[in-house]
C-alpha positions as CSV (number, residue, x, y, z in Angstrom):
1,M,-5.0,0.7,-24.0
2,E,-5.5,-0.1,-20.3
3,R,-2.7,0.8,-18.0
4,V,-1.1,-2.3,-16.3
5,A,1.4,-2.0,-13.5
6,E,3.6,-5.0,-12.7
7,G,5.9,-5.8,-9.8
8,G,6.8,-8.2,-7.1
9,C,8.8,-8.9,-4.0
10,Q,12.5,-8.8,-3.5
11,C,13.2,-12.5,-4.1
12,G,10.7,-12.8,-7.0
13,A,8.5,-15.5,-5.4
14,V,5.5,-13.1,-5.6
15,R,4.6,-11.3,-8.8
16,L,1.5,-9.1,-9.3
17,R,-0.3,-7.1,-11.9
18,A,-2.6,-4.2,-11.3
19,A,-4.9,-3.2,-14.2
20,G,-6.3,0.3,-14.6
21,R,-5.7,3.3,-12.5
22,P,-5.6,3.2,-8.8
23,S,-8.5,4.9,-7.0
24,T,-6.0,6.7,-4.7
25,V,-2.3,7.0,-4.0
26,V,-1.5,8.0,-0.4
27,Y,1.3,8.2,2.1
28,C,0.5,6.6,5.5
29,Y,2.3,7.5,8.7
30,C,0.3,5.3,11.1
31,V,2.0,3.3,13.8
32,D,0.7,0.0,12.3
33,C,2.2,0.7,8.8
34,R,5.5,1.8,10.4
35,R,5.7,-1.5,12.3
36,A,4.7,-3.6,9.3
37,T,7.4,-2.0,7.1
38,G,10.1,-0.8,9.4
39,A,9.9,2.6,7.6
40,P,8.7,6.0,8.9
41,V,6.2,6.2,6.0
42,S,4.4,4.0,3.5
43,L,3.0,4.8,0.1
44,F,0.0,2.8,-1.1
45,A,-2.0,2.6,-4.3
46,G,-5.6,1.7,-3.7
47,Y,-7.4,-0.6,-6.2
48,R,-10.6,-2.6,-6.4
49,T,-9.8,-6.1,-5.5
50,G,-10.6,-7.4,-9.0
51,Q,-8.0,-5.1,-10.5
52,V,-5.1,-6.8,-8.8
53,E,-3.9,-10.3,-9.8
54,V,-1.2,-12.1,-7.8
55,E,0.6,-14.4,-10.3
56,R,2.4,-16.5,-7.8
57,E,0.5,-17.5,-4.6
58,K,3.4,-17.1,-2.2
59,L,1.7,-14.5,-0.1
60,K,1.4,-14.9,3.6
61,A,-1.3,-13.0,5.4
62,Y,-1.2,-11.5,8.9
63,A,-4.2,-10.1,10.8
64,S,-2.6,-7.0,12.3
65,S,-5.9,-6.0,13.9
66,P,-9.4,-7.5,14.0
67,E,-10.3,-5.6,10.7
68,V,-6.9,-5.5,8.9
69,V,-5.0,-8.2,7.0
70,R,-1.5,-7.4,5.7
71,S,0.1,-9.6,3.1
72,F,3.8,-10.2,2.5
73,C,6.1,-12.6,0.7
74,A,6.4,-15.8,2.7
75,E,10.0,-16.2,1.3
76,C,11.6,-12.8,1.7
77,G,9.2,-10.9,3.9
78,T,8.5,-8.0,1.4
79,P,5.3,-6.2,2.4
80,V,2.9,-6.4,-0.5
81,S,-0.6,-5.3,0.5
82,Y,-3.1,-4.2,3.0
83,E,-6.9,-5.0,3.2
84,D,-9.4,-3.6,5.7
85,E,-12.7,-5.4,6.1
86,R,-14.4,-2.0,6.5
87,L,-13.3,-1.2,3.0
88,Q,-14.9,-4.2,1.2
89,G,-13.6,-4.9,-2.3
90,E,-10.5,-2.7,-1.9
91,I,-6.8,-3.6,-1.7
92,Y,-4.0,-1.2,-1.0
93,V,-0.7,-2.2,-2.6
94,H,2.7,-0.9,-1.4
95,V,3.9,1.2,-4.3
96,G,7.5,0.2,-3.8
97,V,6.7,-3.3,-5.2
98,F,6.0,-1.9,-8.7
99,E,8.7,-1.8,-11.3
100,D,7.8,1.6,-12.7
101,L,7.0,4.1,-10.0
102,K,6.4,7.1,-12.3
103,P,2.6,6.6,-12.6
104,F,2.1,6.6,-8.9
105,E,2.0,10.3,-8.0
106,P,1.0,10.7,-4.4
107,E,-2.3,12.6,-3.7
108,A,-2.4,13.0,0.1
109,H,-0.8,12.2,3.5
110,N,-2.9,9.9,5.8
111,W,-2.4,9.7,9.5
112,F,-0.3,12.9,9.5
113,S,-1.0,13.2,13.2
114,Q,1.4,10.2,13.7
115,K,4.2,11.4,11.4
116,P,7.6,11.5,13.2
117,G,8.5,15.1,14.1
118,W,11.9,14.8,12.5
119,L,10.5,13.8,9.1
120,A,10.3,16.9,6.9
121,V,7.4,17.0,4.4
122,Q,7.8,19.7,1.8
123,D,4.8,19.5,-0.6
124,D,1.4,21.0,-0.8
125,L,-0.6,17.7,-0.7
126,P,-3.6,17.5,1.6
127,R,-2.8,16.3,5.1
128,F,-5.3,14.2,7.0
129,E,-5.0,13.8,10.7
130,E,-6.4,10.3,10.3
131,S,-7.4,8.5,7.1
132,S,-8.6,10.2,3.9
133,V,-10.7,7.1,3.2
134,P,-13.8,6.9,5.4
135,R,-14.3,3.6,7.2
């Protein structure tokens, strides 16, 4: 049976389903993700675009840079996803929107060079100064 992860935004206006396993699950400490979420670190699950279905089209998109579009709920502002035109056919979903977080075991730390010095990381996961995903 294929694994399906379901979730949505805080207010319920956006629901999504992700079929199959993600290609990667990574922490990101980059300045852009920190500003987009208001948190010192984000956790993303990467999928092929066809694996993710948005059941309610209440997403608003914001081009945070010439190559990057971030999507969030137009009603409550919950960050939902990140897409980079240099990574065609891929979508990175904020793990926190899923109802069951157990399957999303992190694999690496991206943009570790931008991690706040006061944030302690106590695991043995690989640390990448920039992105683990080549662009």
